[in-house]
C-alpha positions in Angstrom: 0.0 0.0 0.0 1.2 3.5 -0.8 0.8 5.5 2.3 1.6 9.0 3.4 5.3 9.4 3.9 4.6 11.3 7.1 2.7 8.5 8.7 4.4 6.0 11.0 4.1 2.3 10.7 1.2 1.9 13.2 -0.7 4.7 11.4 -0.3 2.9 8.1 -1.5 -0.3 9.6 -4.7 1.3 10.8 -5.2 3.1 7.5 -4.5 0.0 5.4 -7.0 -2.1 7.4 -9.7 0.6 6.8 -8.8 1.3 3.3 -8.8 -2.3 2.1 -12.0 -3.1 4.0 -13.7 0.0 2.5 -12.6 -1.1 -1.0 -14.9 -4.1 -0.7 -17.9 -1.8 -0.9 -16.8 -0.2 -4.2 -16.4 -1.0 -7.9 -13.5 -0.1 -10.2 -13.5 -0.5 -14.0 -9.7 -0.7 -13.7 -8.6 -3.3 -12.7 -12.1 -4.7 -13.2 -12.9 -5.2 -9.5 -16.3 -5.3 -7.8 -16.1 -5.5 -4.1 -18.0 -8.5 -2.7 -20.2 -6.3 -0.4 -21.2 -4.2 -3.4 -21.7 -7.2 -5.6 -24.0 -8.7 -3.0 -26.1 -5.5 -2.9 -24.9 -4.0 0.3 -24.5 -0.7 -1.5 -24.8 1.8 1.4 -22.6 1.8 4.5 -22.1 4.0 7.5 -19.1 4.3 9.8 -19.4 4.2 13.6 -23.2 4.6 13.7 -24.9 4.8 17.1 -27.3 1.9 17.6 -29.2 0.3 20.4 -29.4 -3.3 21.4 -32.9 -4.9 21.3 -34.4 -5.4 24.8 -31.6 -3.7 26.7 -31.3 -0.2 25.3 -27.6 -0.4 25.5 -25.7 1.7 23.0 -23.1 0.3 20.6 -21.1 1.8 17.8 -20.0 -0.9 15.3 -17.2 0.1 13.0 -19.3 -0.3 9.8 -23.0 -1.1 9.2 -24.2 -1.7 5.6 -27.6 -2.4 4.2 -29.2 -3.2 0.9 -32.4 -4.7 -0.6 -31.5 -8.3 0.5 -30.2 -7.7 4.0 -27.8 -5.9 6.3 -24.3 -6.4 7.5 -22.1 -5.4 10.5 -18.3 -5.3 10.2 -15.8 -5.1 13.1 -12.3 -4.0 12.2 -9.3 -4.8 14.5 -5.6 -5.1 14.3 -5.0 -6.3 17.8 -4.6 -9.9 18.8 -7.5 -10.2 21.2 -10.6 -12.2 20.2 -13.7 -10.0 19.4 -16.2 -12.8 19.9 -18.0 -11.0 22.8 -18.3 -7.8 20.8 -19.6 -9.7 17.7 -22.2 -11.5 19.9 -23.5 -8.1 21.0 -24.0 -7.0 17.3 -26.5 -9.9 16.8 -28.8 -7.9 19.2 -28.8 -4.6 17.3 -32.3 -3.3 16.8 -32.6 -3.1 13.0 -35.1 -0.2 13.2 -32.2 2.1 13.8 -31.0 1.6 10.2 -33.6 4.1 9.2 -31.9 6.8 11.3 -29.0 6.6 8.8 -31.2 6.4 5.6 -30.4 2.7 5.3 -32.9 0.1 4.2 -34.6 -1.4 7.3 -34.9 -5.1 7.8 -36.5 -7.3 10.5 -33.8 -10.0 10.8 -30.4 -10.2 12.5 -27.4 -8.8 10.6 -24.7 -10.8 8.8 -21.6 -10.3 10.9 -18.0 -10.2 9.5 -14.7 -9.7 11.3 -12.0 -7.9 9.3 -8.4 -8.0 10.2 -5.2 -7.1 8.3 -3.4 -10.4 8.5 -4.0 -13.0 11.2 -7.1 -15.0 11.6 -7.9 -14.9 15.4 -10.5 -17.1 17.2 -13.3 -14.6 16.9 -16.1 -17.1 17.3 -18.7 -18.5 14.9 -18.6 -15.6 12.4 -17.2 -15.0 8.9 -13.7 -13.7 9.0 -11.7 -11.8 6.3 -8.1 -10.6 6.1 -7.3 -7.7 3.8 -3.5 -7.5 3.7 -2.4 -7.5 0.1 -4.9 -10.2 -0.9 -8.4 -10.8 0.3 -8.8 -14.0 2.3 -12.1 -15.4 3.5 -12.7 -17.9 6.3 -15.7 -19.4 7.9 -18.1 -18.0 5.2 -20.5 -20.8 6.1 -21.7 -18.6 9.0 -23.1 -16.1 6.4 -26.8 -16.9 5.9 -27.2 -14.6 2.9 -26.4 -16.9 0.1 -25.5 -14.1 -2.4 -23.1 -12.5 0.1 -21.6 -15.9 0.9 -20.9 -16.6 -2.8 -19.6 -13.1 -3.5 -17.1 -13.4 -0.7 -16.0 -16.8 -1.9 -15.7 -15.5 -5.4 -13.6 -12.5 -4.3 -11.3 -14.4 -2.1 -7.8 -14.1 -3.4 -8.3 -10.7 -5.1 -5.1 -8.6 -5.1 -6.1 -5.5 -3.2 -2.7 -3.9 -4.0 -3.9 -3.3 -7.6 -6.8 -1.1 -6.5 -6.7 2.7 -6.7 -5.3 4.4 -3.6 -7.9 5.8 -1.2 -6.0 8.8 0.3 -7.4 8.5 3.8 -5.1 10.2 6.4 -7.6 10.7 9.2 -10.0 8.2 10.9 -12.5 8.9 13.7 -10.7 6.7 16.2 -7.4 8.4 15.9 -5.6 9.9 19.0 -3.7 13.1 19.3 -0.3 12.1 17.7 -2.0 10.1 15.0 -4.2 13.1 14.1 -1.1 15.3 13.9 0.7 12.9 11.5 -2.5 12.6 9.4 -2.6 16.4 9.1 0.9 17.1 7.9 0.3 16.9 4.2 -3.0 18.8 4.4 -1.2 21.6 6.3 1.5 21.7 3.7 -1.2 22.3 1.1 -2.0 25.6 2.9 1.4 26.9 1.9 0.9 26.2 -1.8 0.9 29.3 -4.0 -2.7 29.0 -5.0 -4.1 28.0 -1.6 -6.8 30.3 0.0 -6.5 28.3 3.2 -8.5 25.5 4.9 -10.9 25.6 7.8 -11.2 22.7 10.3 -14.1 21.1 8.5 -12.2 21.2 5.2 -9.2 19.5 6.8 -11.4 16.8 8.3 -13.3 16.2 5.0 -10.0 16.0 3.1 -8.5 13.7 5.6 -11.5 11.3 5.8 -11.8 11.4 2.0 -14.8 9.1 1.0 -15.5 8.3 4.6 -16.5 12.0 5.2 -20.2 11.5 4.5 -20.3 8.0 6.0 -19.5 8.7 9.6 -22.1 9.8 12.2 -22.4 13.5 13.1 -21.1 13.0 16.6 -17.9 11.2 15.5 -17.3 13.9 12.9 -17.9 16.7 15.3 -15.5 15.1 17.8 -12.8 14.7 15.1 -13.3 18.4 14.0 -12.8 19.5 17.6 -9.7 17.3 18.0 -8.2 18.7 14.8 -9.0 22.3 15.9 -7.2 21.6 19.2 -4.1 20.1 17.5 -4.0 23.0 15.1 -4.1 25.5 18.0 -0.9 23.8 19.3 0.7 24.0 15.9 0.2 27.8 15.8 2.0 28.4 19.1 5.5 30.0 19.3 7.0 26.5 19.7 6.0 25.6 16.2 4.6 27.7 13.4 3.3 30.9 14.9 5.5 32.9 12.4 4.0 31.2 9.4 0.5 29.9 10.2 -2.5 31.9 11.4 -6.3 31.7 11.4 -8.6 34.1 9.7 -11.1 35.0 12.4 -13.8 35.8 9.8 -13.6 32.6 7.7 -12.0 30.3 10.4 -9.5 29.3 7.7 -5.9 28.5 8.5 -3.7 30.6 6.2 -0.1 31.4 5.7 1.1 34.6 7.3 2.5 37.5 5.4 5.9 36.5 6.7 5.8 33.2 4.7 7.7 33.3 1.4 7.8 30.6 -1.3 11.4 29.4 -0.7 12.7 25.8 -0.4 14.5 26.7 2.9 11.3 28.1 4.4 9.4 24.9 3.3 12.1 22.8 4.8 11.8 24.7 8.1 8.0 24.2 8.1 8.3 20.5 7.4 10.8 20.2 10.2 8.5 22.0 12.6 5.5 19.9 11.5 7.5 16.7 12.0 8.5 17.9 15.5 4.9 18.7 16.3 3.8 15.3 15.1 6.4 13.4 17.0 8.4 12.2 14.0 12.0 11.6 14.7 14.9 13.6 13.2 16.0 10.8 10.8 12.5 10.5 9.4 12.2 14.3 9.2 15.4 14.6 7.2 14.2 11.8 4.8 10.8 13.5 4.3 12.4 16.9 3.6 14.6 15.3 0.9 11.6 13.6 -0.7 9.7 16.9 -1.2 10.2 18.5 -4.6 
């Protein structure tokens, strides 16, 4: 996977897991790929929707819920080594009426449940499991009741996900402080491009989420916007880029100050400060500076 050169290995692991799972909901003429979830008719999906469990009223936020004419689906994404069986068991109890809150087709049956990991199959209980590192692998598909979905997963197993177009996601709702900072670096650098009129927090988040932007729930997006705003406030302090980065109080856009001049040494200094802010070590910073045009 081609990732951002500013993201550390753990960031790329998280992004690759999400990117390759999301690809399974999409279709590409080149290289002639139809994701199995899309092929099975699960066309619409939402990220981190708030739902309630039937009979208990307990709130859950599955990573992804998808729905179509023939049924609905819950996906859990994880890259740790712990079993998610207990979590997946809860998802069987989701009240399907809440699909309507997200403009998804409503059904009266239990969801199909799929566990997505990057590499290792973990004992996640009696559920279908997929791994999405490089090539799609499918296991325990017999637990899928929807015959169309089961067959599409089997048919897609072995697909080379490395050949698919890059989804330039740099931000995810679940990211913590340092991850958010690393995910923002390239977006902040765009503010210093000659034709840039700046970016506000919402624009930064929308660009970082890419196609997930209209898929996540409002609360998660609002929380991410607040976190980005907080991290950008730190970036504009004297310790980092107060001389070169400011915010327009009328438009709420982050813009280059009048002191900023288009010069390679100035850009090198900005990259260095951004890397320091994001917790990237000196060797990585030097490498990144050399890679910029």
